[in-house]
MARTIMAR-322811 format. One record per residue (C-alpha): residue in three letters; x, y, z; residue number from 0. Coordinates in nm, 3 decimals, decimal comma. Example, Ala and Ser with C-alpha at 12.3 -4.5 7.8 and 13.67 -1.06 7.14 Angstrom:
BEGIN
[ala; [1,230; -0,450; 0,780]; 0]
[ser; [1,367; -0,106; 0,714]; 1]
This chain:
BEGIN
[met; [3,202; 5,944; -6,630]; 0]
[gly; [3,445; 5,655; -6,588]; 1]
[leu; [3,389; 5,363; -6,355]; 2]
[glu; [3,622; 5,368; -6,054]; 3]
[leu; [3,607; 5,078; -5,811]; 4]
[arg; [3,656; 5,107; -5,438]; 5]
[pro; [3,946; 4,902; -5,296]; 6]
[tyr; [3,720; 4,632; -5,152]; 7]
[gln; [3,538; 4,604; -5,487]; 8]
[ala; [3,867; 4,555; -5,670]; 9]
[asp; [3,968; 4,293; -5,412]; 10]
[thr; [3,641; 4,108; -5,477]; 11]
[leu; [3,702; 4,096; -5,852]; 12]
[asp; [4,058; 3,974; -5,796]; 13]
[ala; [3,923; 3,694; -5,576]; 14]
[leu; [3,674; 3,595; -5,848]; 15]
[arg; [3,951; 3,582; -6,110]; 16]
[lys; [4,161; 3,362; -5,881]; 17]
[gly; [3,860; 3,137; -5,835]; 18]
[phe; [3,821; 3,092; -6,210]; 19]
[ala; [4,196; 3,036; -6,246]; 20]
[ser; [4,179; 2,758; -5,987]; 21]
[gly; [3,914; 2,574; -6,185]; 22]
[lys; [3,592; 2,711; -6,035]; 23]
[arg; [3,331; 2,758; -6,303]; 24]
[ala; [3,025; 2,908; -6,129]; 25]
[gln; [3,086; 3,143; -5,835]; 26]
[ile; [2,869; 3,342; -5,596]; 27]
[leu; [2,972; 3,704; -5,539]; 28]
[tyr; [2,841; 3,780; -5,192]; 29]
[ala; [2,833; 4,144; -5,081]; 30]
[pro; [2,590; 4,329; -4,851]; 31]
[thr; [2,320; 4,552; -4,995]; 32]
[gly; [2,484; 4,885; -5,075]; 33]
[ala; [2,827; 4,735; -5,148]; 34]
[gly; [2,798; 4,818; -5,518]; 35]
[lys; [2,741; 4,476; -5,672]; 36]
[thr; [2,609; 4,638; -5,992]; 37]
[glu; [2,930; 4,840; -6,030]; 38]
[met; [3,137; 4,527; -5,979]; 39]
[ala; [2,924; 4,344; -6,237]; 40]
[ile; [2,970; 4,628; -6,488]; 41]
[ala; [3,347; 4,618; -6,440]; 42]
[leu; [3,341; 4,245; -6,515]; 43]
[leu; [3,123; 4,293; -6,823]; 44]
[glu; [3,354; 4,565; -6,956]; 45]
[ala; [3,665; 4,353; -6,891]; 46]
[val; [3,518; 4,069; -7,097]; 47]
[arg; [3,418; 4,309; -7,378]; 48]
[ala; [3,765; 4,463; -7,383]; 49]
[lys; [3,909; 4,120; -7,464]; 50]
[gly; [3,674; 4,085; -7,760]; 51]
[asn; [3,447; 3,835; -7,587]; 52]
[lys; [3,075; 3,833; -7,507]; 53]
[ala; [2,915; 3,883; -7,164]; 54]
[ala; [2,555; 3,908; -7,045]; 55]
[met; [2,377; 4,002; -6,724]; 56]
[ile; [2,032; 3,865; -6,654]; 57]
[leu; [1,778; 4,019; -6,417]; 58]
[asp; [1,437; 3,892; -6,314]; 59]
[arg; [1,237; 4,207; -6,395]; 60]
[val; [1,220; 4,433; -6,700]; 61]
[val; [1,244; 4,744; -6,481]; 62]
[leu; [1,575; 4,616; -6,341]; 63]
[cys; [1,702; 4,567; -6,695]; 64]
[asp; [1,625; 4,932; -6,767]; 65]
[gln; [1,802; 5,043; -6,448]; 66]
[thr; [2,112; 4,840; -6,532]; 67]
[ser; [2,113; 4,977; -6,887]; 68]
[gln; [2,098; 5,331; -6,748]; 69]
[arg; [2,391; 5,253; -6,519]; 70]
[leu; [2,595; 5,130; -6,816]; 71]
[asp; [2,507; 5,453; -6,999]; 72]
[lys; [2,633; 5,646; -6,698]; 73]
[tyr; [2,977; 5,495; -6,756]; 74]
[asn; [2,957; 5,533; -7,136]; 75]
[ile; [2,969; 5,157; -7,195]; 76]
[glu; [2,812; 5,036; -7,521]; 77]
[his; [2,563; 4,752; -7,478]; 78]
[gly; [2,235; 4,605; -7,596]; 79]
[val; [1,913; 4,511; -7,416]; 80]
[met; [1,794; 4,172; -7,527]; 81]
[gln; [1,422; 4,227; -7,574]; 82]
[ala; [1,273; 4,235; -7,922]; 83]
[thr; [1,058; 4,542; -7,853]; 84]
[his; [1,318; 4,733; -7,655]; 85]
[trp; [1,452; 5,051; -7,819]; 86]
[arg; [1,804; 4,937; -7,734]; 87]
[tyr; [1,780; 4,597; -7,902]; 88]
[arg; [2,134; 4,558; -8,040]; 89]
[pro; [2,217; 4,187; -8,067]; 90]
[tyr; [2,557; 4,267; -8,217]; 91]
[glu; [2,690; 4,433; -7,898]; 92]
[arg; [2,936; 4,229; -7,688]; 93]
[ile; [2,756; 4,325; -7,364]; 94]
[gln; [2,390; 4,228; -7,332]; 95]
[val; [2,141; 4,304; -7,055]; 96]
[cys; [1,838; 4,077; -7,058]; 97]
[ser; [1,551; 3,956; -6,845]; 98]
[ala; [1,558; 3,600; -6,716]; 99]
[gln; [1,238; 3,534; -6,908]; 100]
[thr; [1,402; 3,638; -7,238]; 101]
[leu; [1,704; 3,413; -7,181]; 102]
[glu; [1,477; 3,122; -7,089]; 103]
[lys; [1,272; 3,164; -7,408]; 104]
[arg; [1,587; 3,171; -7,622]; 105]
[gly; [1,730; 2,859; -7,462]; 106]
[asp; [2,079; 2,935; -7,592]; 107]
[phe; [2,329; 3,218; -7,624]; 108]
[pro; [2,591; 3,150; -7,893]; 109]
[gly; [2,941; 3,276; -7,822]; 110]
[leu; [2,873; 3,377; -7,460]; 111]
[asn; [3,180; 3,373; -7,234]; 112]
[leu; [3,047; 3,515; -6,906]; 113]
[leu; [2,697; 3,513; -6,755]; 114]
[ile; [2,618; 3,729; -6,451]; 115]
[val; [2,299; 3,636; -6,263]; 116]
[asp; [2,145; 3,910; -6,049]; 117]
[glu; [1,969; 3,812; -5,723]; 118]
[ala; [2,115; 3,463; -5,757]; 119]
[his; [1,948; 3,342; -5,437]; 120]
[gln; [1,619; 3,339; -5,628]; 121]
[thr; [1,684; 3,020; -5,817]; 122]
[arg; [1,475; 3,004; -6,135]; 123]
[glu; [1,448; 2,650; -6,269]; 124]
[gln; [1,508; 2,739; -6,633]; 125]
[thr; [1,806; 2,961; -6,549]; 126]
[ile; [1,957; 2,673; -6,352]; 127]
[glu; [1,905; 2,444; -6,649]; 128]
[phe; [2,076; 2,696; -6,878]; 129]
[ile; [2,378; 2,707; -6,645]; 130]
[lys; [2,399; 2,327; -6,627]; 131]
[asn; [2,354; 2,280; -7,001]; 132]
[asn; [2,630; 2,527; -7,091]; 133]
[pro; [2,935; 2,415; -6,893]; 134]
[his; [3,167; 2,619; -7,117]; 135]
[ile; [3,018; 2,949; -6,987]; 136]
[arg; [3,160; 3,100; -6,671]; 137]
[val; [2,892; 3,215; -6,427]; 138]
[ile; [2,885; 3,471; -6,146]; 139]
[gly; [2,580; 3,497; -5,921]; 140]
[leu; [2,524; 3,825; -5,733]; 141]
[thr; [2,347; 3,822; -5,398]; 142]
[ala; [2,343; 3,976; -5,051]; 143]
[thr; [2,167; 3,669; -4,910]; 144]
[pro; [2,313; 3,340; -5,041]; 145]
[phe; [2,114; 3,119; -4,803]; 146]
[thr; [1,885; 2,937; -5,048]; 147]
[lys; [1,879; 2,561; -5,004]; 148]
[gly; [2,056; 2,390; -5,293]; 149]
[leu; [2,258; 2,694; -5,400]; 150]
[gly; [2,575; 2,493; -5,347]; 151]
[lys; [2,464; 2,249; -5,618]; 152]
[ile; [2,455; 2,532; -5,874]; 153]
[tyr; [2,763; 2,731; -5,769]; 154]
[asp; [3,092; 2,577; -5,661]; 155]
[asn; [3,249; 2,873; -5,481]; 156]
[val; [3,151; 3,181; -5,281]; 157]
[ile; [3,355; 3,502; -5,270]; 158]
[ser; [3,305; 3,721; -4,962]; 159]
[thr; [3,565; 3,993; -4,912]; 160]
[val; [3,361; 4,261; -4,732]; 161]
[thr; [3,111; 4,241; -4,445]; 162]
[thr; [2,826; 4,463; -4,335]; 163]
[lys; [3,036; 4,573; -4,039]; 164]
[asp; [3,316; 4,673; -4,277]; 165]
[leu; [3,076; 4,890; -4,478]; 166]
[val; [2,934; 5,053; -4,166]; 167]
[asp; [3,289; 5,128; -4,052]; 168]
[lys; [3,365; 5,275; -4,396]; 169]
[gln; [3,041; 5,479; -4,378]; 170]
[val; [2,911; 5,319; -4,696]; 171]
[leu; [2,623; 5,193; -4,482]; 172]
[val; [2,473; 5,347; -4,169]; 173]
[pro; [2,392; 5,168; -3,843]; 174]
[leu; [2,034; 5,105; -3,734]; 175]
[lys; [1,855; 5,232; -3,427]; 176]
[val; [1,610; 4,953; -3,354]; 177]
[phe; [1,291; 4,977; -3,151]; 178]
[val; [1,087; 4,669; -3,068]; 179]
[ala; [0,725; 4,780; -3,096]; 180]
[lys; [0,390; 4,603; -3,059]; 181]
[glu; [0,423; 4,276; -3,246]; 182]
[ile; [0,184; 4,111; -3,491]; 183]
[asp; [0,061; 3,800; -3,311]; 184]
[met; [0,128; 3,495; -3,529]; 185]
[thr; [0,052; 3,234; -3,260]; 186]
[gly; [-0,105; 2,931; -3,426]; 187]
[ala; [-0,094; 3,092; -3,772]; 188]
[lys; [-0,103; 2,867; -4,078]; 189]
[lys; [0,228; 2,797; -4,249]; 190]
[val; [0,306; 2,717; -4,611]; 191]
[ala; [0,643; 2,544; -4,673]; 192]
[gly; [0,755; 2,651; -4,327]; 193]
[glu; [0,668; 3,021; -4,375]; 194]
[trp; [0,364; 3,198; -4,235]; 195]
[ser; [0,084; 3,237; -4,487]; 196]
[gln; [0,087; 3,588; -4,634]; 197]
[gly; [-0,292; 3,603; -4,626]; 198]
[glu; [-0,305; 3,520; -4,257]; 199]
[ala; [-0,016; 3,755; -4,180]; 200]
[ser; [-0,205; 4,035; -4,359]; 201]
[thr; [-0,525; 3,967; -4,165]; 202]
[arg; [-0,343; 3,968; -3,833]; 203]
[gly; [-0,136; 4,271; -3,931]; 204]
[ile; [-0,452; 4,477; -3,990]; 205]
[lys; [-0,538; 4,430; -3,621]; 206]
[ile; [-0,244; 4,649; -3,514]; 207]
[thr; [-0,251; 4,900; -3,801]; 208]
[gly; [-0,337; 5,181; -3,561]; 209]
[asp; [-0,044; 5,090; -3,335]; 210]
[ile; [0,197; 5,090; -3,631]; 211]
[val; [0,091; 5,439; -3,738]; 212]
[ala; [0,097; 5,573; -3,381]; 213]
[glu; [0,444; 5,428; -3,315]; 214]
[trp; [0,580; 5,574; -3,637]; 215]
[glu; [0,441; 5,920; -3,558]; 216]
[ser; [0,574; 5,907; -3,202]; 217]
[lys; [0,927; 5,800; -3,293]; 218]
[thr; [0,973; 6,017; -3,602]; 219]
[met; [0,869; 6,325; -3,405]; 220]
[glu; [1,078; 6,232; -3,100]; 221]
[ile; [1,397; 6,151; -3,293]; 222]
[phe; [1,376; 6,374; -3,602]; 223]
[gly; [1,126; 6,640; -3,499]; 224]
[arg; [0,932; 6,596; -3,823]; 225]
[pro; [0,823; 6,325; -4,070]; 226]
[arg; [1,111; 6,167; -4,260]; 227]
[lys; [1,113; 5,944; -4,564]; 228]
[thr; [0,987; 5,600; -4,468]; 229]
[ile; [0,934; 5,261; -4,624]; 230]
[val; [0,691; 5,015; -4,468]; 231]
[phe; [0,708; 4,641; -4,531]; 232]
[cys; [0,350; 4,522; -4,489]; 233]
[ser; [0,207; 4,170; -4,471]; 234]
[gly; [-0,012; 4,181; -4,782]; 235]
[val; [-0,228; 4,391; -5,014]; 236]
[ala; [-0,514; 4,437; -4,766]; 237]
[his; [-0,271; 4,525; -4,489]; 238]
[gly; [-0,098; 4,781; -4,711]; 239]
[ala; [-0,429; 4,946; -4,804]; 240]
[ser; [-0,529; 4,959; -4,436]; 241]
[leu; [-0,199; 5,122; -4,340]; 242]
[ser; [-0,224; 5,379; -4,620]; 243]
[gln; [-0,572; 5,476; -4,501]; 244]
[lys; [-0,467; 5,503; -4,136]; 245]
[phe; [-0,166; 5,718; -4,224]; 246]
[ala; [-0,395; 5,941; -4,434]; 247]
[glu; [-0,635; 5,979; -4,141]; 248]
[ala; [-0,339; 6,094; -3,932]; 249]
[gly; [-0,249; 6,352; -4,199]; 250]
[tyr; [0,037; 6,173; -4,377]; 251]
[asn; [0,077; 6,073; -4,741]; 252]
[phe; [0,178; 5,705; -4,762]; 253]
[val; [0,137; 5,531; -5,098]; 254]
[ala; [0,068; 5,157; -5,100]; 255]
[leu; [0,216; 4,957; -5,390]; 256]
[ser; [0,133; 4,599; -5,486]; 257]
[tyr; [0,141; 4,352; -5,773]; 258]
[arg; [-0,211; 4,466; -5,859]; 259]
[asp; [-0,092; 4,813; -5,956]; 260]
[asp; [0,012; 4,910; -6,306]; 261]
[asp; [0,390; 4,895; -6,358]; 262]
[gln; [0,397; 5,258; -6,471]; 263]
[phe; [0,212; 5,368; -6,157]; 264]
[lys; [0,467; 5,193; -5,937]; 265]
[lys; [0,757; 5,336; -6,137]; 266]
[asp; [0,615; 5,690; -6,115]; 267]
[ala; [0,546; 5,661; -5,742]; 268]
[ile; [0,902; 5,548; -5,665]; 269]
[ala; [1,046; 5,822; -5,890]; 270]
[glu; [0,838; 6,087; -5,711]; 271]
[phe; [0,935; 5,948; -5,370]; 272]
[ala; [1,305; 5,965; -5,466]; 273]
[lys; [1,289; 6,343; -5,517]; 274]
[pro; [1,441; 6,548; -5,233]; 275]
[asp; [1,129; 6,767; -5,215]; 276]
[thr; [0,873; 6,488; -5,251]; 277]
[glu; [0,533; 6,526; -5,087]; 278]
[ile; [0,514; 6,149; -5,029]; 279]
[his; [0,601; 6,067; -4,669]; 280]
[gly; [0,633; 5,695; -4,726]; 281]
[leu; [0,589; 5,392; -4,949]; 282]
[ile; [0,416; 5,071; -4,837]; 283]
[ala; [0,473; 4,734; -5,003]; 284]
[thr; [0,534; 4,367; -4,936]; 285]
[asp; [0,841; 4,280; -5,144]; 286]
[ile; [0,845; 4,530; -5,432]; 287]
[leu; [1,089; 4,754; -5,244]; 288]
[thr; [1,345; 4,478; -5,180]; 289]
[lys; [1,474; 4,477; -5,540]; 290]
[gly; [1,612; 4,764; -5,743]; 291]
[phe; [1,502; 5,020; -5,485]; 292]
[asp; [1,778; 5,272; -5,427]; 293]
[val; [1,665; 5,584; -5,238]; 294]
[pro; [1,954; 5,664; -4,999]; 295]
[asp; [1,779; 5,944; -4,809]; 296]
[val; [1,519; 5,705; -4,664]; 297]
[met; [1,551; 5,747; -4,288]; 298]
[ile; [1,297; 5,503; -4,144]; 299]
[gly; [1,204; 5,142; -4,206]; 300]
[val; [0,896; 4,978; -4,057]; 301]
[ser; [0,896; 4,598; -4,040]; 302]
[ala; [0,537; 4,469; -4,036]; 303]
[arg; [0,573; 4,138; -4,225]; 304]
[pro; [0,665; 3,849; -3,990]; 305]
[phe; [0,893; 3,577; -4,126]; 306]
[ser; [0,923; 3,238; -3,965]; 307]
[lys; [1,241; 3,133; -4,148]; 308]
[ser; [1,331; 3,380; -4,424]; 309]
[leu; [1,653; 3,537; -4,303]; 310]
[ser; [1,708; 3,653; -4,662]; 311]
[ser; [1,393; 3,866; -4,665]; 312]
[his; [1,478; 4,017; -4,326]; 313]
[ile; [1,829; 4,116; -4,437]; 314]
[gln; [1,706; 4,248; -4,773]; 315]
[gln; [1,452; 4,470; -4,598]; 316]
[met; [1,703; 4,619; -4,354]; 317]
[gly; [1,941; 4,682; -4,641]; 318]
[arg; [1,689; 4,919; -4,804]; 319]
[val; [1,733; 5,176; -4,525]; 320]
[met; [2,100; 5,120; -4,439]; 321]
[arg; [2,242; 5,286; -4,752]; 322]
[ala; [2,437; 5,598; -4,661]; 323]
[asn; [2,334; 5,928; -4,818]; 324]
[met; [2,664; 5,997; -4,994]; 325]
[glu; [2,551; 6,339; -5,119]; 326]
[asn; [2,462; 6,459; -4,767]; 327]
[pro; [2,621; 6,213; -4,521]; 328]
[glu; [2,565; 6,442; -4,223]; 329]
[glu; [2,192; 6,423; -4,291]; 330]
[lys; [2,187; 6,048; -4,226]; 331]
[pro; [2,420; 5,930; -3,948]; 332]
[phe; [2,185; 5,637; -3,880]; 333]
[ala; [1,852; 5,489; -3,987]; 334]
[leu; [1,554; 5,411; -3,766]; 335]
[trp; [1,407; 5,059; -3,767]; 336]
[leu; [1,065; 5,000; -3,606]; 337]
[asp; [1,008; 4,629; -3,562]; 338]
[his; [0,642; 4,520; -3,541]; 339]
[ser; [0,716; 4,178; -3,693]; 340]
[gly; [0,945; 4,025; -3,429]; 341]
[asn; [1,197; 3,954; -3,704]; 342]
[tyr; [1,491; 4,139; -3,549]; 343]
[leu; [1,490; 3,927; -3,232]; 344]
[arg; [1,390; 3,613; -3,423]; 345]
[phe; [1,697; 3,631; -3,648]; 346]
[arg; [1,940; 3,809; -3,417]; 347]
[gly; [2,190; 3,522; -3,393]; 348]
[glu; [2,215; 3,469; -3,768]; 349]
[trp; [2,223; 3,844; -3,838]; 350]
[asp; [2,503; 3,884; -3,583]; 351]
[asp; [2,706; 3,623; -3,767]; 352]
[val; [2,648; 3,766; -4,116]; 353]
[phe; [2,707; 4,123; -3,993]; 354]
[asp; [3,048; 4,034; -3,847]; 355]
[asn; [3,173; 3,757; -4,073]; 356]
[gly; [2,993; 3,770; -4,405]; 357]
[val; [2,940; 3,433; -4,578]; 358]
[asp; [3,199; 3,162; -4,633]; 359]
[ala; [2,986; 2,864; -4,740]; 360]
[leu; [2,670; 2,782; -4,933]; 361]
[asp; [2,384; 2,561; -4,810]; 362]
[asp; [2,468; 2,628; -4,445]; 363]
[gly; [2,110; 2,571; -4,330]; 364]
[lys; [2,034; 2,925; -4,217]; 365]
[glu; [1,695; 2,926; -4,389]; 366]
[lys; [1,515; 2,711; -4,133]; 367]
[thr; [1,216; 2,789; -3,914]; 368]
[lys; [1,348; 2,981; -3,615]; 369]
[lys; [1,266; 2,912; -3,254]; 370]
[glu; [1,043; 3,188; -3,121]; 371]
[pro; [1,192; 3,397; -2,838]; 372]
[thr; [1,005; 3,361; -2,509]; 373]
[glu; [0,819; 3,658; -2,365]; 374]
[arg; [1,090; 3,688; -2,101]; 375]
[glu; [1,362; 3,696; -2,368]; 376]
[lys; [1,171; 3,963; -2,561]; 377]
[glu; [1,136; 4,181; -2,252]; 378]
[asp; [1,501; 4,133; -2,153]; 379]
[ala; [1,610; 4,242; -2,501]; 380]
[lys; [1,455; 4,589; -2,490]; 381]
[cys; [1,443; 4,893; -2,268]; 382]
[pro; [1,121; 4,883; -2,061]; 383]
[lys; [1,087; 5,259; -2,092]; 384]
[cys; [1,142; 5,339; -2,462]; 385]
[lys; [1,150; 4,987; -2,620]; 386]
[ser; [1,494; 5,043; -2,776]; 387]
[leu; [1,718; 4,736; -2,790]; 388]
[trp; [1,975; 4,724; -2,512]; 389]
[pro; [2,338; 4,776; -2,616]; 390]
[lys; [2,528; 4,454; -2,561]; 391]
[gly; [2,669; 4,421; -2,212]; 392]
[leu; [2,536; 4,757; -2,084]; 393]
[asp; [2,269; 4,835; -1,825]; 394]
[ile; [2,202; 5,190; -1,947]; 395]
[cys; [1,974; 5,243; -2,245]; 396]
[ser; [2,166; 5,431; -2,513]; 397]
[his; [1,848; 5,604; -2,632]; 398]
[cys; [1,668; 5,727; -2,318]; 399]
[gly; [1,928; 5,668; -2,044]; 400]
[his; [1,708; 5,434; -1,842]; 401]
[val; [1,911; 5,225; -1,594]; 402]
[arg; [1,824; 4,858; -1,558]; 403]
[glu; [1,846; 4,686; -1,223]; 404]
[arg; [2,021; 4,352; -1,239]; 405]
[met; [1,861; 4,072; -1,036]; 406]
[asn; [2,183; 3,868; -1,045]; 407]
[ser; [2,531; 3,878; -1,192]; 408]
[val; [2,429; 3,698; -1,510]; 409]
[ser; [2,185; 3,872; -1,744]; 410]
[ser; [2,068; 3,752; -2,085]; 411]
[val; [2,063; 4,035; -2,338]; 412]
[ala; [2,006; 3,981; -2,709]; 413]
[gly; [2,297; 4,042; -2,949]; 414]
[val; [2,253; 4,383; -3,108]; 415]
[met; [2,396; 4,583; -3,395]; 416]
[gln; [2,669; 4,847; -3,441]; 417]
[glu; [2,632; 5,157; -3,221]; 418]
[leu; [2,291; 5,126; -3,058]; 419]
[met; [2,209; 4,768; -3,133]; 420]
[arg; [2,538; 4,596; -3,135]; 421]
[ser; [2,900; 4,652; -3,037]; 422]
[asn; [3,231; 4,473; -3,049]; 423]
[glu; [3,182; 4,392; -2,682]; 424]
[ser; [2,989; 4,084; -2,799]; 425]
[leu; [3,304; 3,934; -2,950]; 426]
[pro; [3,511; 3,884; -2,632]; 427]
[ser; [3,220; 3,695; -2,471]; 428]
[lys; [3,196; 3,461; -2,769]; 429]
[gln; [3,575; 3,427; -2,784]; 430]
[asp; [3,588; 3,331; -2,416]; 431]
[trp; [3,325; 3,064; -2,467]; 432]
[trp; [3,506; 2,927; -2,772]; 433]
[ser; [3,838; 2,920; -2,589]; 434]
[gln; [3,679; 2,733; -2,298]; 435]
[leu; [3,515; 2,480; -2,531]; 436]
[asn; [3,854; 2,428; -2,696]; 437]
[trp; [3,987; 2,337; -2,350]; 438]
[tyr; [3,761; 2,032; -2,365]; 439]
[val; [3,914; 1,943; -2,703]; 440]
[ser; [4,266; 1,962; -2,557]; 441]
[his; [4,196; 1,810; -2,215]; 442]
[gly; [3,855; 1,641; -2,221]; 443]
[gly; [3,870; 1,417; -2,524]; 444]
[trp; [3,620; 1,621; -2,727]; 445]
[ser; [3,632; 1,638; -3,104]; 446]
[pro; [3,650; 1,984; -3,268]; 447]
[gly; [3,305; 1,914; -3,414]; 448]
[arg; [3,152; 1,866; -3,070]; 449]
[ala; [3,299; 2,197; -2,954]; 450]
[ala; [3,157; 2,373; -3,261]; 451]
[his; [2,809; 2,221; -3,212]; 452]
[thr; [2,809; 2,316; -2,844]; 453]
[tyr; [2,902; 2,672; -2,937]; 454]
[arg; [2,618; 2,677; -3,188]; 455]
[asp; [2,375; 2,549; -2,923]; 456]
[lys; [2,474; 2,848; -2,711]; 457]
[phe; [2,486; 3,129; -2,969]; 458]
[gly; [2,280; 3,001; -3,261]; 459]
[val; [2,570; 3,043; -3,508]; 460]
[trp; [2,890; 2,857; -3,593]; 461]
[pro; [3,221; 2,978; -3,441]; 462]
[arg; [3,368; 3,201; -3,714]; 463]
[gly; [3,637; 3,465; -3,695]; 464]
[leu; [3,756; 3,343; -3,353]; 465]
[val; [4,105; 3,258; -3,227]; 466]
[gln; [4,193; 2,891; -3,165]; 467]
[ser; [4,305; 2,937; -2,804]; 468]
[thr; [4,219; 2,754; -2,479]; 469]
[met; [4,090; 2,880; -2,145]; 470]
[thr; [3,997; 2,699; -1,824]; 471]
[pro; [3,615; 2,663; -1,817]; 472]
[thr; [3,420; 2,890; -1,584]; 473]
[pro; [3,126; 2,765; -1,371]; 474]
[glu; [2,887; 2,922; -1,625]; 475]
[val; [3,031; 2,719; -1,912]; 476]
[ile; [3,050; 2,400; -1,704]; 477]
[lys; [2,685; 2,442; -1,602]; 478]
[phe; [2,579; 2,492; -1,965]; 479]
[ile; [2,767; 2,183; -2,083]; 480]
[asp; [2,621; 1,981; -1,795]; 481]
[ser; [2,269; 2,091; -1,894]; 482]
[arg; [2,330; 1,983; -2,255]; 483]
[val; [2,457; 1,640; -2,144]; 484]
[lys; [2,154; 1,588; -1,918]; 485]
[ala; [1,921; 1,693; -2,200]; 486]
[tyr; [2,089; 1,440; -2,431]; 487]
[ile; [2,053; 1,163; -2,173]; 488]
[arg; [1,682; 1,245; -2,124]; 489]
[gln; [1,632; 1,235; -2,501]; 490]
[met; [1,802; 0,896; -2,530]; 491]
[lys; [1,588; 0,755; -2,247]; 492]
[arg; [1,271; 0,872; -2,420]; 493]
[arg; [1,384; 0,700; -2,739]; 494]
């Protein structure tokens, strides 16, 4: 079959070509999980081959090389796989698929015109050196999470033509129904490079294994009436084994996968799980399922690996269950997300921004340790009856219909996602605040930078996609600004 790009995919490739024409040499192609980055990469590879030039795509695992090769076969595109023992070793082909390890061992690639780097946010030192040492080669990095510190020193441009919201609207992705369940307690946990230790997260996760299984059984029966395909992101090997055992005791077949398992075992388990009539109810893993995992009829995701700062990991995990089931779209109008990690509330501001606006800059500092929500903020963010996240600006739970009593006219509710978790009603509130902060720029002697930083203090994200208008400040905005000024004065006095 021939490769046909969707309009937004064609727009993305046009933007990349314009970037190269303007003098950009290494560019990031940002697109959400499910946007079809592999298809876009294949179109680029084929375009280079058609001109008689050489192109290569590197991936960080052999299994991903095989998957990409199979995708090229699907579109009848001749290519080679650059591994000496691989059955498709054809060094004469103008399109090559190779592992990062193979490219790093070679050290060079004579005659190469275009290099495509998969999962570019995972910066491998030797791959970076190859890019720097070969300035004549154009480079495109593919990623759904370009938040790695230093990425802007490797790539000089980012292309972002489609957002997660766009893909939900186009029904390429499905919205999430999020439930905030019993959370793994990470209070006082050891951190390594700003992230919670996986070993400690696993130990603490085991303490609520029974709650995770019980919550999954309760919600899958309530919402779907029967078990549905599920992936569980656990905190470590021991935690995964504990979960598998608890699910088995409850009568469900959940297979735990880890780096300790044979590659063939993992490959076979995922292949069996992908079958429509599989007898596997779910897969459990730490990060194996965040790369190259494409099973669109997965209905449920369970988040049981807390992250202190890794927005990338959080987004990658959600993306595994948001893919629409194109063969049977009516079977998957949404996906269920059970949050035992606290990640959804922890990263809600940043996720809001990426969901609506995509990415327009590299090295924007998103990957920093996040401030933990208070217990009051956690309770205010969810329905007290069913634990579903409140729809933005509403006092009626969209899942169970529970009505919340307001104690005053101002209520703090966490930003939430399309349909049940988020709605466009969040935008007018942010626009009003931005317009009122711009009033201070026009009438109060503020710089635009001060307005932007004040907005970020309020919402946790920079003001993007908003209209540059002005509005007379309301008492709420004046009070907030006054509180920030007083806090600054107190800080200066302490210094």
